[in-house]
N, C-alpha and C positions, 0 to 999 in steps of 0.2 A: 255868564250869558249861556244858555243850551239853544241848541235848536229847537227843541220841542216848545220853547218859553216863549219864543219872540216869532212875530209874523214877518220881522227882517229876514229870517233865515228861512223862507219858503218863496216859491215862486210859481207861476203857472207853467204848466208845462202841457199844452191841449187843454184837453176837457180836464185834466188833473192840477193839483197844488202838490208840489214835492218839496222837500229837504234842498236846500242849496248845495248841500254836501252829498253827492251821489257815489257811485261806483263805478269804475270802468273796468270791463272784464278781459282787457286787451293782454294784460300780462299773466292772466291765469295759464295759459298753453306754454309749452316748452320756448326754447330760446328762439327769437326770430318770430315769436306769434305761431311757432309751427310745431306739431307733434303734441304728445302729452305732457302734464305738468312735471316739474321735477319730483313735486311731492304731491300727491292726489289728495291726501289726508288733510294736508294743511290748505290746499286749495278748498277744499268742502268746507273747512273750519273758518276760514277767511270770510267766504260767502255768507255762514250761517251767524258769524258774529257782527258782520255788517248789517243785516236785517236787526238782529238784537240793538245794535246802537241806534238805530232810527233810519238806515239807508232804506229810502222808497223809490229809488231811481237807480237802475241799473243798465248800463250801456253795453251792449254785445255787438257780436255780427256772426253770422254762420261761417264766415271764410276766417274766423279766429281759430286756427288749429289747424285745417278747418274743422268745424263742428265741435272741436275741444271745449270752447267757452260754453258754447250754450248745452253741451251734456253736463256740465260741471253745474251750471246754474240749475238745471232740472233737477239733477242729482241732490244738491244741497238744499234746494228750497222747495219743490214741488211736494204737496199743492201749495200755489204761493200764497203770501200774506194778502189780506184784503189790502188795496190801494198800491201795491207795489206796481210802478210804471216800467214796463219793460220796454227799452228802444233798441232799435237794431238800424243795422245800415246796409244797403244794396248798392251792386255796380262793381263788384270785384269779385274774382275767385281765387283759391290758389291751386297750383298743379301740384304732382307728386314730388317735385324737386323745392316746393314752397315757394315758388315765385308767385307774384301778385299778378293776375293776368284782367283785363277789361272783362266784365260781363255785366253789360249796361244799355244792350237792346231794349226796347220795351216788353219783349217777351222774356228776356233774361232776368230785366226788373222783377217782373210778376212770379218768375221761379225762385227768385232769391227771395220774395217775401213768403213764398209757401214754404222753402224750406226752413226758413226761421220758425214758422209757424210750428212746423213739424217737430223739430228737434228740440224746441222750447216746450211743445206739448201745450200750446194755446191756440184760441182761433181768433187771437186780436191782441195787437200791440199798442202802446201808448203812442206811438210815433215810429216813422221809419225815416232814415235819412238818405238822400240820395246823394252818392259819394262820386263826385265829378273827378276824372282824371285828365289831367293834360287839356283841361277845358277854359282858354284864354277868356271867351266872351260867350254871351248867350248864341246858339246857333240854332238850326231845325232839329240836329240831334238831340238838344238840351230841352227844346219843345215838346217833342216825341216823348223824351224821358219824364218831362213833368206830367204828362198828359198820362203815362202810365201809373204815376205815384198817384195822382188824383182819380183815378179810376180804383185802385185798391181801397184807398179812403172811402170812396162813395160805396163802395161794395161791402165796408164794414171791416177789412181785413187791419185796417190800422186807424188809429184816433187821429193822426194829422200827418202832413207832408213835412219832412225835413229835408235840409241841404247841407251838405257836406263840403269843404274844400272849394269855396266860390269866392267870387268877387262882389262888390257892392251893385255892379251892374247886373250880376245874376239875379240878386236879390231883389232887385227893383223890376227887373223882368218877369221874375215868376210872381211876385204880388200883382200886378197886373193882370194877372190869371186866376189868384187862387189864394186864399189864406197859409200862411206858413208857420208852423208849429215851434219849429227852432233850427238854429242854424248851429253847425261844428266846424269850427276853424281852428288851425293852430294860432294861440296866441300865449306870450308869456314874457318874462322881465327881457328876456333877449331877441324875441321876435314880435314886434309889434304891427307889423304890416297889415294884420286884420283890424285894427283900430276902427277904419272907416266902415266895415260892416258892422261891428259892435255898436257903433253909435248908432247906425240905421235900426238894428234891432233893439235899442234902447229906447229910441223914439217912438218905435211901433208897439212896443209891449211884447217881443218875441224873445223868447229864451234864447240866450247864447251860450254855447258849452265850449269852452276852450280843449281842444285836445293837445296834447305833449305840454301841459301847465307847467310841467317840469325839465322843459327842453325834451328834444328829441330823445328817446329811448336808446335810438342807435347811434348818437354821437358821442364820441370820445375827443377830448374831455367835455362833461357837459356843460352847455354855456351858461346855464341858470344855477345849478348847483355849486358850480365853479366860480360863480361871480363873485367878485371881492365884496360888493357892497352887500350880497345875500350873506355872505360868510361872516361879515363883520357885524349885521345885523343880529344874526342868529346868536353869535356868541356874546354880544352887549345885552340882548334882552333874555337869554336863556331857552332858546326854542332850536328846534333843527333849522338848517338850510331849506328844507322842503316845506315844513310849516311857514317860514316865512315867506316863501314864493307863491305859496296857496294863499296865504292871507292876505297878501296885495292884490292878488287876482280877485278874491272874495269881494274885495272891498272896491274895486274898480268901477263897478256898476251893480245896480241891483238884481238886473237881470241876468247876471253870468251864474251858472250853474257848474260846479266843480263835477267831475267824475274822475278823479285819482284813483288809478289803477295800482295794486300789489298783489304779491302771492304771498306776503308776510303778516302776520298778525300784529308784530308789534308797529309795522308801519302803518297798517289800518288805524291801529289806536292813535297814534300819531295825527293821522290824517282826519280823523274825525274831530279831534280835540282843535282844528284850525278855527272855529269860529270863537275859541275864547282868547286867541292870539290878538295882542293890542300892539299895533305898531304906533309909536309914538311920532311925534313932528318930525324928529332928528332921522328917524328909520325912514319914515316916507319921503324926506326930502334927498336921502342918500339913494334909496331906489331909484327915485325918479330921475336922479341924475344920470342914472348907468352906471355908475363908479363900479 
């Protein structure tokens, strides 16, 4: 089964329909998502190979690097293939020491969108996610932020409003004001806290884009790839642990859009083969048990 040959491997993302295996650009910059890549030539090659393999959804952010991820995408793929959905996020910035700082007032969000457009050399993005930081519940700040995102969409800068790092309460609050194109929340075999958000998105036909699908890139040991059930399933079926974890997510709900990131051509090829991974009943039961 190939992504190109089955509609089950595509899903709506705003006004576009994209392959359910996309690409996340967060791992292209240097360690800690800061500074230049370890190997610029391979980073460029990874992006170009991703496009060759049918990736038409790339997730990025101006603050990855900062600017590094966007500049690599532009260098590798501009002029962009027809139908490529570029999705970014705003709400944060990096200082010279690499710290992640809030950048989420309405004016800052608007500037963040403008920065993404400029560094990617486009005048429109498929969607932009509002990345919330330490927001336990909807409040006036969230309403003001949402208003800025809606205005950017209405001005033609984005195809849709996305939300990231939210609760189900945030989602319902936002939906009372406007359509939501996509939601990005952490979700993987070791962290299921966003399942209520995924279920609400599924019910409403909203794309759900799990970040940290293989566990946090900053956690050691990795809680997903080091999971005994994942390792046992991979060994018994002849796949890598990453392929098993991604295949489980892909089949969790039909509105899940994966954006596994890598700076390695080998890992890219493995990620793109995930639609061919078959998890038998025993594997699904083992993974569901959390073993």
